C-alpha positions, 0 to 999 in steps of 0.5 A: 425797574429799580426805583432809584434808577427810575428816579435818576432817569426821570430827574435827568430827563426833566432837567435836561430834556434827554437821557442817554441809556448806555448799553441799553440794547444788546448788540445782537439785536442792534445788528439784526435791526441794521441788517433789516433796515439796510436793504430798505435804505438801499432801496430809498437811495436808488429811488433818490438817484432816480429823482424821487425825493419823497423820503427826504426831510432835508438835502441828502437826509432820508427818513423811512416810514417803517410801519408798512415794512413792519406790517409785511416783514415783521422781524427785528423791527417788530421786536418788543425790545424796540417797539414796546420796550417795558422800561421805555414805556414805564418811563413814558407812563411817568412822563406823559401819563396817558399816551399813544404810539406815534411815528416809527421811522429810520433817520438816515443822513447820507454822506455829504449831508450838512447841518440841519436847522435847529428845530423842535418836533412839536406840532403847531397846536402845541404852541397854544397850550402850556409847556409840557412833554407832549412827544417822548422819543426813543432813539436807537442808533444802529451804528457807532455815532461819532463827530464825523457821521452826522451826530445829533446836536441838542440844546439841553434844557430847551424843552422848557420853553415854546419855540415859535421861531428858532432863528434867534439861536444863531444870534446869541453869543454862545449856545451850550449845545451837546453832541450825542456820541454813542456806541451801538447798544446805547439809546436816547430818550428825549423830549420832542420839544427840545431843540436839536439838529443833525450835524454834517455827515463827513465820513464813515457809514450812514448814521441810521437811527430809529425813532419810536415816538410816544404822544401824550393823549388829552383826557 
C-alpha cells in the first residue's frame, strides 16, 4: 500500500473510529456477492414468515451467519478480496497488532425495520481493560445505501471511551452523529467500540451489508 495513503487512512481511523473506502471493490464482485447472498436472505425470510426468529438481531433485522454457507458453497463469498483483502489486513496489522478472524455475517434490515438502539460491538470483558481497538470490522454494502434503506448511523470519536450504558446518549442536547451513505463498491472500516445503530428501512431494496471482523489477540 502507498505509505502516504496508509498514513492517511490510519489517522482517519484513529481520529474518527472509521474510514470509508470509496470505490474500493469492483462492481462485478459486488454484483456476484449480492447474487450469492440474495437466495440465502430469501430463505431466511421464508423461515421468519413461518415463525422462526433465530436469525433476528432485532425486529425485522435478519443477521445471517455466513461461514456454514461459505464452507459448502465457496464462490464469491470466499473471494480473497472480501475474506482476506490484503489492504484491509495490512491496516488490521497496524491497528490490532496480532489478530485472528472474527465473525463473517450478512446484516439485512427488512422493510419496516425501525431504529436500533445505540450500541458498541465490544464484549463485556472489554470493559475491564484499557480503551483500545479490540474489534476491527470490514463492512461491504451490496446495494447503494441512502437515507431510506436503513443506513448505519455512527458517532465519530465514540470509540475512545468505554460504553457501560448507552441510554444517556438520548439525554444530551445534541449528538453529532453521521449517516454512512455509500454506493456499491464503497466499503467501511470501523472500530467495534464505536457507537452505532441501524436506521429505519423506509423504501428501496433490502440493505444487505457484509461484515468481516478481525479480533485482537493478547500475547
